[in-house]
C-alpha positions as CSV (number, residue, x, y, z in Angstrom):
1,M,0.0,0.0,0.0
2,K,3.0,2.3,0.1
3,L,2.9,2.5,-3.7
4,F,0.9,5.7,-3.7
5,M,2.6,7.4,-0.8
6,E,4.3,10.6,-1.7
7,E,8.0,9.7,-1.3
8,N,9.1,11.8,-4.3
9,P,9.2,15.6,-4.1
10,H,8.0,15.7,-7.8
11,S,4.9,13.6,-7.0
12,K,2.8,16.7,-6.4
13,G,3.6,18.0,-9.9
14,L,2.8,14.5,-11.3
15,R,-0.6,14.6,-9.5
16,W,-1.4,17.9,-11.1
17,F,-0.3,16.6,-14.5
18,I,-2.4,13.4,-14.2
19,T,-5.4,15.4,-13.1
20,V,-5.3,17.9,-16.0
21,F,-4.5,15.1,-18.5
22,A,-7.6,13.1,-17.3
23,V,-9.7,16.2,-18.1
24,Y,-8.1,16.5,-21.5
25,A,-8.4,12.8,-22.4
26,S,-12.1,12.8,-21.3
27,V,-12.8,15.8,-23.6
28,C,-11.1,14.0,-26.4
29,L,-13.2,10.8,-25.8
30,I,-16.5,12.7,-25.4
31,F,-16.1,14.6,-28.7
32,G,-14.1,12.0,-30.6
33,W,-15.8,8.7,-29.6
34,V,-19.0,9.2,-27.6
35,R,-20.4,12.1,-29.7
36,A,-20.6,10.0,-32.8
37,P,-22.8,7.2,-31.5
38,L,-24.8,9.6,-29.3
39,F,-25.6,12.3,-31.9
40,F,-25.0,10.7,-35.2
41,G,-26.4,7.2,-34.5
42,V,-30.0,8.4,-34.9
43,G,-32.3,7.4,-37.8
44,E,-33.5,4.2,-39.2
45,D,-30.6,2.1,-37.8
46,G,-29.8,4.4,-34.9
47,W,-31.2,5.4,-31.5
48,P,-33.3,8.2,-30.2
49,Q,-31.7,11.2,-28.4
50,P,-30.9,10.0,-24.8
51,S,-32.7,11.4,-21.8
52,L,-30.8,13.8,-19.5
53,G,-30.3,11.1,-16.9
54,M,-29.0,8.6,-19.5
55,M,-26.7,11.3,-20.9
56,I,-25.2,12.0,-17.5
57,Y,-24.6,8.3,-16.9
58,L,-23.1,7.8,-20.4
59,L,-20.6,10.6,-19.8
60,Y,-19.8,9.3,-16.4
61,M,-19.2,5.8,-17.9
62,T,-16.9,7.4,-20.5
63,C,-14.8,9.3,-18.0
64,L,-14.4,6.6,-15.4
65,P,-11.9,4.4,-17.3
66,V,-9.9,7.5,-18.0
67,A,-9.5,8.1,-14.3
68,L,-8.6,4.5,-13.7
69,W,-5.8,4.4,-16.4
70,C,-4.5,7.8,-15.3
71,L,-4.2,6.5,-11.7
72,I,-2.3,3.4,-13.0
73,A,0.1,5.8,-14.9
74,Y,0.6,7.7,-11.6
75,A,1.3,4.4,-9.8
76,L,4.1,3.7,-12.2
77,G,5.5,7.3,-12.2
78,C,5.4,8.4,-8.6
79,R,8.0,5.9,-7.5
80,M,10.6,7.0,-10.1
81,P,13.5,9.1,-9.0
82,G,13.7,12.8,-9.9
83,N,11.8,13.8,-13.0
84,W,11.8,10.3,-14.5
85,G,8.4,9.7,-13.2
86,M,7.0,12.7,-15.1
87,R,8.9,11.7,-18.3
88,L,7.7,8.1,-18.1
89,T,4.1,9.2,-17.5
90,V,4.1,11.6,-20.5
91,V,5.5,8.9,-22.8
92,L,2.8,6.3,-21.6
93,L,0.0,8.7,-22.0
94,F,1.1,9.9,-25.4
95,L,1.3,6.3,-26.5
96,M,-2.2,5.8,-25.2
97,L,-3.5,8.7,-27.3
98,T,-1.6,7.4,-30.4
99,A,-3.2,4.0,-30.0
100,I,-6.7,5.6,-29.7
101,E,-6.2,7.6,-32.9
102,L,-4.9,4.5,-34.8
103,D,-7.9,2.5,-33.6
104,H,-10.3,5.3,-34.5
105,A,-10.2,4.7,-38.3
106,W,-10.7,0.9,-37.9
107,Y,-13.6,1.4,-35.5
108,G,-15.3,3.9,-37.7
109,M,-15.3,1.5,-40.6
110,S,-15.8,-1.9,-38.9
111,G,-17.8,-1.1,-35.8
112,H,-15.4,-2.8,-33.4
113,H,-11.9,-2.1,-32.1
114,A,-8.9,-3.6,-33.7
115,T,-8.0,-6.8,-32.0
116,W,-4.4,-8.0,-31.6
117,R,-4.8,-10.2,-34.7
118,E,-6.0,-7.3,-36.8
119,A,-3.3,-5.0,-35.4
120,R,-0.6,-7.4,-36.6
121,L,-1.7,-6.6,-40.2
122,F,0.0,-3.2,-39.7
123,L,3.3,-5.0,-40.0
124,S,2.4,-6.4,-43.5
125,E,3.7,-4.7,-46.6
126,D,0.1,-4.2,-48.0
127,W,-1.5,-2.9,-44.8
128,K,-2.3,0.5,-46.4
129,L,-4.3,-1.3,-49.2
130,H,-6.2,-3.4,-46.6
131,Y,-7.2,-0.4,-44.4
132,G,-7.7,1.9,-47.4
133,I,-5.1,4.4,-46.1
134,R,-3.8,7.1,-48.4
135,S,-1.5,10.0,-48.1
136,T,-4.4,12.2,-47.1
137,D,-5.2,9.9,-44.2
138,E,-1.6,9.9,-43.1
139,S,-1.6,13.7,-43.0
140,W,-4.9,13.6,-41.1
141,F,-3.3,11.3,-38.5
142,L,-0.2,13.4,-38.2
143,S,-2.2,16.5,-37.8
144,R,-4.2,14.9,-35.0
145,M,-1.0,13.8,-33.2
146,L,0.4,17.3,-33.6
147,L,-2.7,18.6,-31.9
148,H,-2.1,16.1,-29.1
149,V,1.5,17.3,-28.7
150,I,0.2,20.8,-28.4
151,G,-2.5,19.6,-26.0
152,L,0.0,17.7,-23.8
153,T,2.2,20.8,-23.8
154,G,-0.8,22.8,-22.5
155,V,-1.5,20.1,-19.9
156,F,2.1,20.3,-18.7
157,V,1.9,24.1,-18.5
158,A,-1.4,23.9,-16.6
159,A,0.2,21.3,-14.2
160,R,3.1,23.6,-13.5
161,F,0.8,26.5,-12.8
162,G,-1.3,24.3,-10.5
163,T,1.6,23.4,-8.3
164,K,2.0,27.1,-7.6
165,W,-1.7,27.8,-7.0
166,K,-1.8,27.9,-3.3
167,S,-5.6,28.2,-2.9
168,A,-6.0,24.9,-4.7
169,Q,-3.4,22.8,-2.8
170,H,-6.1,21.3,-0.6
171,I,-7.3,19.4,-3.7
172,F,-4.6,16.8,-3.1
173,D,-4.9,16.5,0.6
174,I,-6.9,13.3,0.1
175,P,-4.5,10.3,0.1
176,F,-4.3,8.7,-3.4
177,R,-4.7,5.2,-1.8
178,R,-8.3,6.1,-1.1
179,V,-8.8,7.7,-4.5
180,I,-7.6,4.6,-6.3
181,A,-9.7,2.3,-4.2
182,V,-12.9,4.4,-4.9
183,V,-12.2,4.7,-8.6
184,A,-11.4,1.0,-8.9
185,A,-14.6,0.1,-7.0
186,L,-16.7,2.4,-9.2
187,F,-15.1,0.9,-12.3
188,F,-15.9,-2.7,-11.5
189,I,-19.4,-1.8,-10.3
190,D,-19.9,-0.1,-13.6
191,L,-18.9,-3.3,-15.5
192,M,-21.4,-5.3,-13.5
193,V,-24.1,-2.7,-14.2
194,G,-23.1,-2.8,-17.8
195,G,-23.7,-6.5,-18.0
196,F,-27.1,-6.1,-16.5
197,V,-28.0,-3.3,-19.0
198,I,-26.7,-5.4,-21.9
199,S,-28.9,-8.3,-20.9
200,R,-31.9,-6.0,-21.0
201,G,-31.0,-5.1,-24.6
202,N,-30.1,-1.4,-24.2
203,D,-28.4,-0.9,-27.6
204,Q,-27.6,2.7,-26.9
205,W,-25.7,1.9,-23.8
206,L,-23.9,-0.9,-25.6
207,A,-22.9,1.4,-28.5
208,V,-21.3,3.9,-26.2
209,A,-19.6,1.2,-24.1
210,D,-18.1,-0.3,-27.3
211,A,-17.1,3.1,-28.6
212,N,-14.8,3.8,-25.6
213,P,-11.5,2.1,-26.3
214,L,-10.3,2.5,-22.7
215,R,-12.9,0.2,-21.3
216,L,-11.6,-3.3,-20.3
217,N,-14.3,-5.0,-22.4
218,A,-14.1,-2.7,-25.4
219,A,-11.8,-5.0,-27.3
220,D,-14.4,-7.7,-27.4
221,R,-16.4,-8.1,-30.6
222,Y,-19.9,-6.8,-30.5
223,S,-21.4,-10.1,-31.6
224,A,-19.5,-12.0,-29.0
225,R,-20.7,-9.8,-26.2
226,L,-24.3,-9.3,-27.2
227,F,-25.6,-12.6,-25.9
228,S,-23.2,-13.2,-23.1
229,Y,-25.7,-12.7,-20.3
230,G,-28.9,-14.3,-19.2
231,S,-29.7,-17.8,-18.1
232,E,-32.9,-17.9,-20.2
233,H,-30.9,-17.2,-23.4
234,D,-28.3,-19.8,-22.4
235,A,-31.1,-22.4,-22.0
236,D,-32.5,-21.6,-25.4
237,L,-29.0,-21.9,-27.0
238,E,-28.5,-25.3,-25.2
239,A,-31.8,-26.6,-26.7
240,A,-30.7,-25.3,-30.1
241,N,-27.3,-27.0,-29.9
242,K,-29.0,-30.3,-28.9
243,A,-31.1,-30.1,-32.1
244,F,-28.0,-29.2,-34.1
245,M,-26.2,-32.3,-32.8
246,Q,-29.2,-34.4,-33.8
247,A,-29.1,-32.8,-37.3
248,T,-25.4,-33.7,-37.5
249,R,-26.2,-37.4,-36.6
250,D,-29.0,-37.4,-39.3
251,A,-26.6,-36.0,-41.9
252,L,-24.3,-39.0,-41.4
253,R,-26.8,-41.2,-43.1
254,P,-26.1,-41.8,-46.8
255,H,-27.7,-39.1,-49.0
256,P,-27.5,-39.8,-52.8
257,E,-27.8,-36.2,-53.8
258,T,-24.8,-35.0,-51.8
259,A,-22.7,-38.1,-51.4
260,A,-22.4,-39.3,-55.0
261,F,-20.9,-37.7,-58.1
262,R,-23.5,-36.3,-60.4
263,D,-23.7,-38.1,-63.7
264,A,-22.2,-36.4,-66.7
265,A,-24.7,-34.9,-69.1
266,S,-24.7,-36.0,-72.8
267,S,-21.6,-35.4,-74.8
268,H,-23.2,-33.1,-77.4
269,H,-22.8,-30.0,-75.2
270,Q,-21.0,-27.1,-77.0
271,R,-17.5,-26.2,-75.8
272,F,-18.2,-22.6,-74.7
273,N,-15.6,-20.2,-73.6
274,V,-16.1,-19.4,-69.9
275,V,-15.3,-16.0,-68.3
276,I,-15.8,-15.8,-64.5
277,V,-15.6,-12.3,-62.9
278,T,-15.7,-11.6,-59.2
279,I,-16.3,-8.0,-58.3
280,E,-15.0,-6.4,-55.2
281,G,-17.7,-5.6,-52.5
282,L,-20.9,-5.7,-54.6
283,N,-23.9,-4.3,-52.8
284,E,-27.1,-5.5,-54.5
285,R,-29.3,-2.9,-52.9
286,L,-27.5,-0.1,-54.7
287,I,-27.7,-1.8,-58.2
288,D,-30.5,-0.3,-60.3
289,S,-31.1,1.3,-63.7
290,T,-29.4,4.6,-62.6
291,T,-26.2,3.1,-61.2
292,M,-25.8,0.1,-63.5
293,P,-28.1,0.3,-66.6
294,F,-26.1,-2.2,-68.6
295,W,-26.1,-4.7,-65.7
296,M,-29.9,-4.5,-65.6
297,Q,-30.1,-5.2,-69.4
298,L,-27.7,-8.1,-69.1
299,S,-29.7,-9.4,-66.1
300,A,-32.8,-9.6,-68.3
301,R,-30.9,-12.0,-70.6
302,S,-29.3,-14.2,-67.9
303,T,-30.0,-16.4,-64.9
304,A,-30.2,-13.8,-62.1
305,L,-29.6,-15.0,-58.5
306,H,-31.3,-12.5,-56.2
307,S,-30.6,-14.1,-52.8
308,H,-27.0,-15.0,-53.5
309,Y,-24.4,-15.3,-50.7
310,S,-20.7,-15.3,-50.7
311,T,-18.7,-17.9,-48.9
312,G,-17.2,-15.2,-46.6
313,N,-17.1,-11.5,-45.7
314,V,-13.5,-11.0,-47.0
315,T,-12.1,-11.3,-50.5
316,E,-10.0,-14.4,-50.0
317,Y,-12.9,-16.4,-48.7
318,G,-15.2,-15.3,-51.5
319,V,-12.7,-16.0,-54.3
320,L,-11.9,-19.4,-53.0
321,G,-15.5,-20.3,-52.6
322,V,-16.2,-19.5,-56.3
323,L,-13.1,-21.3,-57.6
324,F,-13.1,-24.4,-55.3
325,G,-16.9,-24.8,-54.9
326,A,-16.4,-25.4,-51.2
327,P,-16.3,-23.5,-47.8
328,P,-12.8,-21.9,-47.5
329,D,-11.9,-23.9,-44.4
330,F,-8.6,-24.9,-46.0
331,Y,-7.4,-21.2,-46.3
332,Q,-4.2,-20.3,-44.5
333,G,-2.8,-16.9,-44.8
334,T,0.6,-15.4,-44.2
335,V,1.7,-12.1,-42.8
336,T,4.5,-10.5,-44.8
337,V,6.7,-8.1,-42.8
338,P,9.4,-5.9,-44.3
339,W,12.4,-7.8,-42.9
340,R,11.1,-11.4,-43.4
341,R,8.2,-13.5,-44.6
342,Q,6.4,-15.6,-42.1
343,L,5.3,-19.1,-42.9
344,P,1.7,-20.2,-42.9
345,L,0.2,-20.3,-39.5
346,D,-0.6,-24.0,-39.6
347,K,0.8,-27.0,-41.5
348,R,-2.0,-28.2,-43.6
349,P,-1.3,-30.1,-46.8
350,P,-0.4,-27.6,-49.6
351,Q,-3.2,-26.6,-51.9
352,H,-2.3,-27.0,-55.6
353,G,-5.4,-25.3,-56.9
354,S,-9.0,-25.8,-57.6
355,P,-10.1,-29.3,-58.7
356,Y,-12.6,-27.5,-61.0
357,I,-9.7,-25.6,-62.7
358,D,-8.0,-29.0,-63.1
359,E,-11.1,-30.4,-64.8
360,F,-11.0,-27.5,-67.3
361,N,-7.3,-28.3,-67.9
362,Q,-8.0,-32.0,-68.5
363,Q,-10.8,-31.1,-70.9
364,G,-8.3,-29.3,-73.1
365,Y,-9.1,-25.7,-72.1
366,H,-6.6,-22.9,-72.0
367,T,-7.0,-21.5,-68.4
368,R,-5.7,-18.2,-67.4
369,L,-5.9,-15.6,-64.6
370,I,-6.3,-12.0,-66.1
371,S,-7.0,-9.8,-63.2
372,W,-6.2,-7.0,-60.8
373,E,-3.2,-7.9,-58.6
374,L,-5.0,-10.8,-56.8
375,S,-2.4,-13.4,-56.3
376,S,-0.3,-11.1,-54.1
377,W,-3.3,-10.5,-51.8
378,A,-3.6,-12.5,-48.6
379,N,-1.6,-15.5,-49.8
380,L,-4.2,-16.2,-52.6
381,G,-1.4,-17.0,-55.1
382,V,-1.0,-20.3,-53.3
383,Y,-4.5,-21.3,-54.5
384,L,-4.4,-19.8,-58.0
385,R,-1.4,-21.7,-59.4
386,N,-3.0,-24.4,-61.5
387,F,-4.1,-22.2,-64.4
388,N,-2.1,-23.6,-67.4
389,E,-1.2,-20.2,-68.9
390,P,0.8,-17.4,-67.4
391,A,-1.2,-15.0,-65.3
392,F,-1.6,-11.3,-66.3
393,E,-2.1,-9.0,-63.3
394,T,-2.2,-5.2,-63.2
395,D,-3.2,-2.4,-60.8
396,D,-5.6,-1.0,-63.5
397,D,-8.8,-3.0,-64.2
398,W,-9.2,-1.4,-67.6
399,K,-5.8,-2.9,-68.7
400,T,-7.2,-6.4,-68.4
401,L,-9.7,-6.0,-71.3
402,P,-7.2,-5.9,-74.2
403,V,-5.4,-8.9,-72.7
404,L,-8.8,-10.7,-72.5
405,K,-9.5,-10.0,-76.1
406,R,-6.2,-11.3,-77.2
407,E,-6.6,-14.5,-75.1
408,L,-10.0,-15.3,-76.4
409,G,-8.8,-14.6,-80.0
410,E,-6.4,-17.5,-79.7
411,P,-7.5,-20.9,-81.1
412,G,-9.1,-23.4,-78.7
413,S,-11.5,-23.1,-75.8
414,H,-10.7,-20.8,-72.9
415,L,-11.5,-20.3,-69.2
416,V,-10.6,-16.9,-67.9
417,Y,-10.9,-15.8,-64.3
418,M,-10.9,-12.1,-63.5
419,H,-11.3,-10.0,-60.4
420,Y,-12.4,-6.4,-60.6
421,N,-11.1,-4.2,-57.8
422,G,-12.4,-0.7,-58.7
423,T,-15.3,-0.9,-56.2
424,H,-13.0,-1.4,-53.3
425,F,-12.8,1.0,-50.4
426,P,-11.9,3.9,-50.5
427,Y,-14.1,3.9,-53.7
428,D,-11.9,5.8,-56.1
429,H,-13.2,6.3,-59.7
430,A,-12.4,8.2,-62.8
431,L,-13.6,11.8,-62.8
432,K,-16.0,11.4,-65.7
433,Y,-18.2,9.0,-63.6
434,E,-18.9,11.7,-60.9
435,R,-22.6,11.8,-61.5
436,F,-24.1,11.2,-58.1
437,V,-23.5,14.2,-56.0
438,P,-22.7,15.3,-53.4
439,E,-19.9,12.8,-52.9
440,V,-17.1,12.9,-50.5
441,P,-13.9,14.1,-52.2
442,S,-11.0,11.8,-53.1
443,S,-9.0,13.4,-50.2
444,Y,-11.7,12.5,-47.7
445,S,-10.4,10.9,-44.5
446,Y,-12.5,7.8,-43.6
447,A,-11.1,8.2,-40.1
448,S,-13.3,11.2,-39.5
449,W,-15.8,10.9,-36.6
450,R,-18.3,12.6,-38.8
451,M,-18.4,9.6,-41.2
452,R,-21.9,8.5,-40.1
453,Q,-23.2,12.0,-40.7
454,E,-21.7,12.0,-44.2
455,A,-23.1,8.5,-45.1
456,P,-25.1,9.8,-48.1
457,A,-22.1,11.4,-49.7
458,I,-20.0,8.3,-49.1
459,T,-22.7,6.1,-50.6
460,N,-22.8,8.4,-53.6
461,R,-19.0,7.9,-54.1
462,Y,-19.7,4.1,-54.2
463,R,-22.6,4.6,-56.7
464,N,-20.2,6.4,-59.0
465,C,-17.8,3.4,-58.7
466,L,-20.8,1.3,-59.9
467,L,-21.1,3.5,-62.9
468,E,-17.5,2.9,-63.9
469,L,-18.0,-0.9,-63.2
470,D,-21.0,-0.9,-65.5
471,A,-19.0,0.8,-68.3
472,W,-16.2,-1.8,-67.8
473,L,-18.7,-4.7,-68.0
474,Q,-20.2,-3.2,-71.2
475,E,-16.7,-3.0,-72.7
476,L,-16.0,-6.6,-71.5
477,T,-19.1,-8.0,-73.3
478,S,-18.1,-6.2,-76.5
479,T,-14.7,-7.8,-76.2
480,V,-15.9,-11.4,-76.0
481,D,-18.1,-13.4,-78.4
482,M,-21.4,-13.5,-76.4
483,G,-22.7,-16.2,-78.8
484,N,-19.9,-18.6,-77.6
485,T,-19.2,-17.5,-74.0
486,I,-20.7,-18.4,-70.7
487,L,-20.3,-15.3,-68.4
488,V,-20.5,-15.6,-64.6
489,L,-20.6,-12.3,-62.7
490,T,-20.8,-12.0,-58.9
491,G,-19.4,-10.1,-56.0
492,D,-16.6,-11.5,-53.9
493,H,-18.7,-10.5,-50.9
494,G,-21.2,-7.7,-50.0
495,E,-20.4,-4.2,-48.9
496,E,-22.2,-2.4,-46.0
497,F,-23.2,1.2,-46.2
498,F,-24.4,1.9,-42.6
499,E,-27.4,-0.5,-42.9
500,H,-26.2,-1.8,-39.5
501,S,-24.1,1.2,-38.5
502,R,-21.0,0.0,-40.3
503,L,-19.1,0.8,-43.5
504,G,-17.4,-1.8,-45.7
505,H,-16.9,-5.5,-44.9
506,A,-14.8,-7.9,-42.9
507,S,-16.4,-7.0,-39.6
508,T,-19.6,-8.9,-39.2
509,L,-21.8,-11.7,-40.7
510,S,-24.7,-9.3,-41.3
511,D,-26.4,-9.7,-44.7
512,P,-25.1,-6.4,-46.3
513,Q,-21.5,-7.8,-45.9
514,I,-22.1,-11.3,-47.0
515,Q,-25.0,-11.2,-49.4
516,T,-24.3,-10.1,-53.0
517,V,-25.7,-10.9,-56.4
518,A,-24.8,-13.1,-59.3
519,L,-25.6,-13.4,-63.0
520,I,-25.0,-16.5,-65.2
521,Y,-25.3,-15.7,-68.9
522,V,-25.5,-18.8,-71.2
523,P,-25.8,-18.3,-75.0
524,G,-29.2,-19.4,-76.2
525,Q,-30.6,-20.0,-72.7
526,A,-33.9,-18.3,-71.7
527,P,-33.5,-15.8,-68.8
528,R,-34.4,-17.0,-65.3
529,S,-34.8,-15.4,-61.9
530,I,-33.9,-17.5,-58.9
531,D,-35.2,-16.1,-55.5
532,A,-34.1,-19.1,-53.4
533,V,-30.9,-18.8,-51.4
534,T,-27.8,-19.6,-53.6
535,S,-24.1,-19.6,-52.8
536,H,-20.7,-19.2,-54.4
537,V,-20.3,-23.0,-53.9
538,D,-23.1,-23.6,-56.4
539,L,-21.4,-21.8,-59.3
540,M,-18.8,-24.4,-60.3
541,P,-21.2,-27.4,-60.1
542,T,-23.5,-25.4,-62.3
543,L,-20.8,-24.8,-64.9
544,M,-20.0,-28.5,-64.9
545,D,-23.6,-29.3,-65.7
546,L,-23.8,-26.6,-68.4
547,L,-20.7,-28.0,-70.1
548,G,-21.8,-31.6,-69.7
549,W,-18.9,-32.7,-67.6
550,P,-18.8,-34.9,-64.5
551,Q,-18.3,-33.3,-61.1
552,P,-14.6,-33.7,-60.3
553,V,-15.3,-33.9,-56.6
554,P,-18.4,-34.6,-54.5
555,P,-19.9,-31.1,-54.6
556,F,-20.6,-29.2,-51.4
557,G,-23.1,-27.0,-53.4
558,R,-25.6,-28.0,-56.0
559,S,-26.1,-27.3,-59.7
560,L,-28.6,-24.5,-60.5
561,V,-29.4,-25.9,-63.9
562,N,-32.7,-27.4,-62.7
563,E,-35.4,-25.6,-60.8
564,V,-34.3,-24.4,-57.4
565,K,-37.1,-24.0,-54.8
566,V,-35.2,-24.2,-51.5
567,G,-31.5,-23.2,-51.0
568,A,-28.9,-22.8,-48.4
569,A,-25.6,-21.0,-47.9
570,I,-22.5,-21.4,-45.6
571,V,-20.6,-18.1,-45.0
572,A,-17.3,-17.8,-43.1
573,M,-16.3,-14.8,-40.9
574,G,-13.0,-13.2,-41.7
575,N,-10.3,-14.4,-39.4
576,R,-7.1,-13.0,-41.0
577,P,-4.6,-14.5,-41.3
578,N,-5.9,-17.7,-39.9
579,P,-8.4,-20.2,-41.3
580,P,-12.0,-19.2,-40.5
581,N,-13.4,-20.3,-37.1
582,R,-16.8,-18.6,-37.2
583,W,-19.6,-19.4,-39.7
584,A,-23.2,-18.7,-40.6
585,A,-25.6,-21.2,-42.0
586,I,-28.4,-19.6,-43.9
587,A,-31.6,-21.4,-44.9
588,G,-35.3,-21.1,-44.5
589,G,-35.2,-17.4,-43.7
590,Y,-32.9,-18.0,-40.6
591,K,-29.3,-17.6,-39.9
592,T,-27.4,-19.9,-37.5
593,V,-24.1,-18.4,-36.3
594,L,-21.6,-21.1,-35.3
595,A,-18.1,-21.1,-33.7
596,E,-15.5,-23.8,-33.8
597,G,-14.7,-25.5,-30.5
598,D,-12.4,-28.4,-29.6
599,G,-12.3,-31.6,-31.5
600,D,-13.4,-30.3,-34.9
601,S,-16.8,-29.5,-33.6
602,L,-19.1,-26.5,-34.0
603,H,-21.5,-25.0,-31.5
604,I,-24.3,-22.4,-32.0
605,I,-23.6,-19.0,-30.5
606,Q,-26.3,-16.9,-32.1
607,L,-29.7,-17.4,-33.8
608,R,-30.9,-14.7,-36.1
609,D,-33.2,-14.1,-39.0
610,T,-31.9,-12.7,-42.4
611,A,-32.7,-9.2,-41.2
612,D,-30.1,-9.9,-38.5
613,K,-32.6,-9.6,-35.7
614,S,-32.1,-12.1,-32.8
615,V,-34.6,-14.9,-32.7
616,T,-35.1,-17.7,-30.1
617,Y,-35.0,-21.3,-31.0
618,S,-37.9,-22.3,-28.7
619,S,-40.3,-19.8,-30.5
620,D,-40.5,-22.2,-33.5
621,P,-38.1,-25.1,-33.5
622,S,-39.2,-26.6,-36.8
623,R,-38.3,-23.5,-38.7
624,W,-34.7,-23.9,-37.8
625,Q,-34.2,-27.4,-39.3
626,P,-33.1,-26.3,-42.8
627,S,-30.4,-24.0,-41.3
628,F,-29.3,-26.7,-38.8
629,A,-29.2,-29.3,-41.6
630,E,-26.9,-27.0,-43.7
631,A,-24.7,-26.4,-40.6
632,A,-24.5,-30.2,-40.1
633,Q,-23.1,-30.6,-43.6
634,L,-20.4,-28.0,-42.7
635,Q,-19.7,-29.9,-39.5
636,L,-19.1,-33.1,-41.4
637,H,-17.1,-31.3,-44.0
638,L,-14.8,-29.8,-41.4
639,R,-14.4,-33.2,-39.7
640,S,-13.5,-34.8,-43.0
641,A,-10.9,-32.1,-43.7
642,A,-9.4,-32.4,-40.3
643,Q,-9.1,-36.2,-40.7
644,T,-7.3,-35.6,-44.0
645,V,-4.9,-33.3,-42.3
646,R,-4.2,-35.8,-39.5
647,L,-3.7,-38.7,-42.0
648,A,-1.3,-36.5,-44.1
649,A,0.7,-35.7,-40.9
650,V,0.9,-39.4,-40.0
651,R,2.1,-40.3,-43.5
652,A,4.7,-37.5,-43.4
653,A,5.9,-38.7,-40.0
654,T,6.0,-42.3,-41.1
655,T,8.0,-41.3,-44.2
656,E,10.6,-39.4,-42.1
657,I,11.2,-42.3,-39.7
658,A,11.1,-45.1,-42.3
659,P,14.5,-46.9,-42.8
660,R,16.3,-45.9,-46.0
């Protein structure tokens, strides 16, 4: 208990500095973090203006962690000799402000604070691309830190003045041992009160609690905390998990439609060229005759999938779902740092590429990647290496079209896979497509706390990107022979524009981030509209049927050639740079969110509808069976993959110890 006793003649100045800094940091939090969810979270997806009592409590809840962390800094500094305590405290508090500002941009876009796993991506070479950071954002951050330097200087001057203010010396007559005890008690009482308030569903309180990066529980993901309390909810989830385990046991029984290879269609099918295009962050809600008139015309001549889901909420999961026709559980990323390249995080068998691309190769097709620089992103190059012609990758989407034209002009049949990146955050586009106004300027900093207020202008910037995409697609269709080409267009994932108070993707399993749209154009085929749930894993099995080929592997998805009345989708939550460990099973209008546990098993952690509203299992157990059945197929798929990994490890170990 002697830790807070004043044994250093400089401790009084340190107390003044800590006190003034606490006021400064509280003001920064109130106007930088709390003000956004309080005053700009109103509207269709927001909350009403709080009452005076609630406002006072929210401000108190925001300032209390500041007091606690400042007292901890004092505890470290007051025992240092001479002025070293003041110096150490200044450095620690400045680092705290720096971390808050760095976290600000990520929180504003994703709705949760950067975890340690996400923070590690700042060490990678392409971290600016991932976070959408440009020179204007860097200058914004530097200007903010310069203001903090000025602010800390003012705090230091005020503290020096305070030590000489004789009439205010009685402020520090109270022993700091009592102060730290009171603040710590209030802090932990506040956490318990917070748990009670969350269990009662107070979204406004939860938003402000999450917005404060100094709270001990602020690093937790929103979705992980939302249902952490309440025995009634735990009992409902327990019942749901029992039903899910039964669905898994039922799925172990032979099922001819999923366990057997589909028969090859007749051999008279035409050898079409095939062009597959994934589009970065495609939001179906914003596609209409004003943003994408050519898309709408092409949709009227194609099979349009209106309830189409990606296989993940990040690019690598979506791309792999399209090309492999399976959930991306095999994905393993790497983190590249300037001084060395890290190895993959686990030792799974190396992936040589999609079995569907291998089938095209065996059928005599020329297969090629012509794309934005995709293979260098998130270790995707490991999974794109079985195309039989050299890849062409560029940082300009428009440069891919002349190469595509030359490729398809060569003799033979061709499969070309392309990825369009022009709709990626921060939504840059050519000036001639600036038609939806007002839009935020190209120099706009997405780290601004006013981002929610400027949502319409940000959305307009994305709409203008869709205009450029539409022009690119029109040019693409004029490049290929549409009488001899199957064209598949889809988003790699969705893109949220504040439908659930977030921007972009990679943060949640909400529908705006995982639902997209898809078109399948087949020459001579009548247009169709499919409203049932479809998935990226259905696209390659559909192509196999259209071309009259056998399925190269037992398909996880299903062909869409025949009538589709009921569908399902499995979507993975981004978990960079690791394989996914959280999933959503979507079927029958419901969304079952699952997490991986021990022993290659899944367990249900959330039950939602497709509007992302929480739903109880006990309210209508029978309605959950389609979603549970799809989740059971994922469970069996993961167990089979894990068994393959274990067998490969045993073979490798046996080979190493075998006598030579």
